[in-house]
C-alpha positions as a printed NumPy array, in Angstrom:
array([[ -60.413, -113.258,  -88.897],
       [ -63.671, -115.229,  -88.824],
       [ -66.321, -114.242,  -91.368],
       [ -69.895, -115.352,  -90.852],
       [ -73.118, -114.753,  -92.706],
       [ -76.087, -114.425,  -90.37 ],
       [ -79.519, -114.933,  -91.927],
       [ -82.133, -113.102,  -89.891],
       [ -85.915, -113.314,  -89.792],
       [ -87.347, -110.072,  -88.456],
       [ -90.725, -108.59 ,  -87.616],
       [ -91.993, -107.02 ,  -90.846],
       [ -93.023, -103.751,  -89.212],
       [ -89.568, -103.059,  -87.771],
       [ -87.117, -104.204,  -90.446],
       [ -85.375, -100.816,  -90.982],
       [ -84.909, -100.188,  -87.243],
       [ -83.846, -103.771,  -86.603],
       [ -81.326, -103.668,  -89.461],
       [ -79.792, -100.421,  -88.203],
       [ -79.541, -101.702,  -84.63 ],
       [ -77.74 , -104.817,  -85.891],
       [ -75.444, -102.725,  -88.105],
       [ -74.432, -100.705,  -85.031],
       [ -73.104, -103.802,  -83.219],
       [ -69.305, -104.138,  -83.107],
       [ -68.257, -106.982,  -85.37 ],
       [ -71.113, -106.506,  -87.837],
       [ -69.699, -105.023,  -91.035],
       [ -72.859, -104.867,  -93.162],
       [ -76.566, -105.618,  -93.01 ],
       [ -78.686, -106.154,  -96.121],
       [ -82.458, -106.195,  -96.347],
       [ -83.509, -108.668,  -98.989],
       [ -86.299, -110.593, -100.617],
       [ -86.569, -114.342, -100.218],
       [ -86.621, -116.714,  -97.286],
       [ -85.005, -114.253,  -94.854],
       [ -85.514, -110.565,  -94.142],
       [ -81.949, -109.488,  -93.315],
       [ -78.452, -110.769,  -93.963],
       [ -75.65 , -109.593,  -91.682],
       [ -71.972, -109.964,  -92.506],
       [ -69.998, -110.521,  -89.328],
       [ -66.219, -110.333,  -89.003],
       [ -64.66 , -111.169,  -85.65 ],
       [ -61.215, -112.339,  -84.507],
       [ -62.205, -115.684,  -82.971],
       [ -64.907, -118.341,  -82.957],
       [ -65.52 , -117.482,  -79.308],
       [ -66.304, -113.887,  -80.321],
       [ -68.791, -115.18 ,  -82.882],
       [ -70.336, -117.537,  -80.335],
       [ -70.874, -114.563,  -78.036],
       [ -72.015, -112.062,  -80.678],
       [ -74.905, -113.881,  -82.318],
       [ -76.89 , -115.185,  -79.327],
       [ -76.167, -112.38 ,  -76.871],
       [ -76.292, -109.346,  -79.173],
       [ -77.842, -109.956,  -82.593],
       [ -80.575, -112.293,  -81.328],
       [ -81.474, -109.838,  -78.56 ],
       [ -82.127, -106.884,  -80.903],
       [ -85.826, -105.954,  -80.804],
       [ -87.509, -107.259,  -83.943],
       [ -85.209, -110.259,  -84.453],
       [ -87.311, -113.41 ,  -84.576],
       [ -84.742, -116.023,  -85.609],
       [ -81.144, -116.344,  -86.831],
       [ -79.206, -118.903,  -88.854],
       [ -75.416, -118.515,  -88.873],
       [ -73.082, -119.748,  -91.609],
       [ -69.297, -119.606,  -91.131],
       [ -67.258, -118.837,  -94.249],
       [ -64.192, -120.97 ,  -94.95 ],
       [ -62.739, -119.105,  -97.929],
       [ -63.554, -116.005,  -99.963],
       [ -63.71 , -115.913, -103.747],
       [ -64.302, -112.818, -105.832],
       [ -63.626, -111.595, -109.349],
       [ -61.446, -108.8  , -107.931],
       [ -59.201, -111.359, -106.194],
       [ -58.926, -113.42 , -109.389],
       [ -58.1  , -110.42 , -111.565],
       [ -55.4  , -109.175, -109.187],
       [ -53.8  , -112.629, -109.059],
       [ -53.354, -112.621, -112.849],
       [ -51.772, -109.158, -112.698],
       [ -48.866, -110.328, -110.511],
       [ -45.606, -109.805, -112.347],
       [ -47.133, -107.68 , -115.106],
       [ -45.541, -104.275, -115.343],
       [ -47.681, -101.387, -116.518],
       [ -46.308,  -98.527, -118.609]])
């Protein structure tokens, strides 16, 4: 599974509608509105790089209100939950 983070600049007057339209696209798991250099961040999970190559320019970029996108492909995931569960391997609970 390919995970990508898509940074999205959107028209200020349509951020909620734009975010929801992006969230409704197959392959988009979450969309966050945020402060900072970008307006929206979309988490995308698709089976192949080809699916990603098709999703961003032909679907996300075409949503009304999207002005620009910047896509980052994730190589590996790290989280405190993953770390904690790794240390629990082999420990029996009563």
